[in-house]
C-alpha positions in Angstrom: 0.0 0.0 0.0 2.9 2.4 0.7 4.2 1.7 -2.8 0.8 2.5 -4.4 0.7 5.7 -2.4 4.2 6.6 -3.6 3.2 5.8 -7.2 0.0 7.9 -6.8 1.9 10.9 -5.4 4.5 10.5 -8.2 1.8 10.7 -10.9 0.0 13.6 -9.2 3.1 15.7 -8.6 5.3 14.9 -11.7 2.5 14.8 -14.2 -0.2 17.2 -12.9 -2.1 17.7 -16.2 -2.2 14.0 -17.0 -3.2 13.2 -13.4 -6.5 15.1 -13.9 -7.4 12.6 -16.6 -6.0 9.5 -14.8 -7.7 10.2 -11.4 -11.0 8.5 -10.8 -12.8 6.3 -8.3 -12.4 3.4 -10.7 -8.6 3.9 -10.9 -8.4 4.1 -7.1 -10.4 0.9 -6.7 -8.2 -0.8 -9.3 -5.1 0.2 -7.3 -6.6 -1.1 -4.1 -7.5 -4.4 -5.9 -3.9 -4.7 -7.1 -2.5 -4.3 -3.6 -4.9 -6.9 -2.2 -4.1 -9.4 -5.1 -0.4 -8.8 -4.6 -0.7 -9.5 -0.8 -3.0 -12.5 -1.3 -0.5 -14.0 -3.7 2.2 -14.1 -1.0 -0.3 -15.2 1.6 -1.5 -18.2 -0.4 2.0 -19.5 -1.4 2.6 -21.4 1.8 -1.0 -22.8 1.7 -0.2 -24.5 -1.6 3.1 -26.0 -0.4 5.5 -23.3 -1.7 7.5 -22.3 1.4 6.2 -22.4 5.0 6.0 -20.5 8.2 7.2 -21.9 11.5 7.2 -20.8 15.1 10.2 -18.8 16.2 12.7 -20.1 18.8 10.6 -18.9 21.7 7.3 -20.1 20.2 5.7 -16.6 20.4 5.1 -15.8 16.7 5.4 -17.2 13.2 8.2 -16.4 10.9 9.6 -17.6 7.6 11.2 -21.1 7.7 14.8 -20.0 6.9 16.4 -23.1 8.4 15.1 -25.7 6.0 17.5 -26.3 3.1 14.9 -27.5 0.5 14.9 -25.8 -2.9 11.2 -24.8 -2.5 11.8 -23.1 0.8 14.9 -21.3 -0.5 13.1 -20.1 -3.6 10.2 -19.0 -1.5 12.5 -16.9 0.7 14.2 -15.4 -2.4 10.8 -14.6 -4.0 9.6 -13.0 -0.8 12.8 -10.9 -0.5 12.8 -9.8 -4.1 9.1 -9.3 -4.8 7.9 -8.5 -1.2 10.8 -6.2 -0.3 13.2 -5.1 -3.0 10.7 -4.3 -5.7 8.4 -2.2 -3.5 11.4 -0.4 -1.9 12.8 0.2 -5.4 9.5 1.7 -6.7 9.3 3.9 -3.6 12.9 5.2 -4.1 12.2 5.8 -7.8 9.0 7.7 -7.2 10.2 9.8 -4.3 13.5 10.6 -6.0 11.6 11.9 -9.0 9.3 13.9 -6.8 12.2 15.4 -5.0 14.1 16.0 -8.2 
């Protein structure tokens, strides 16, 4: 959601005339649906056997299973890191650097 906010601010500030045409309730609803679908994708992966969550050492919360050496678990962690962290941070940095520029 933070990434969509950054993208929305980027469009509004860097392209003010085009943003008048692009802004609508339908577009906002579409962006919200994209955020939910993106989040649901990562939430469903462990349910279909791709990666898993385990209790932490103290048994107080769930975390990624980073100890298992299977290829599925490793690719799940890499996917989560790349698509769940690096891509959103990269988009945020791009948007806000152009806003600041």
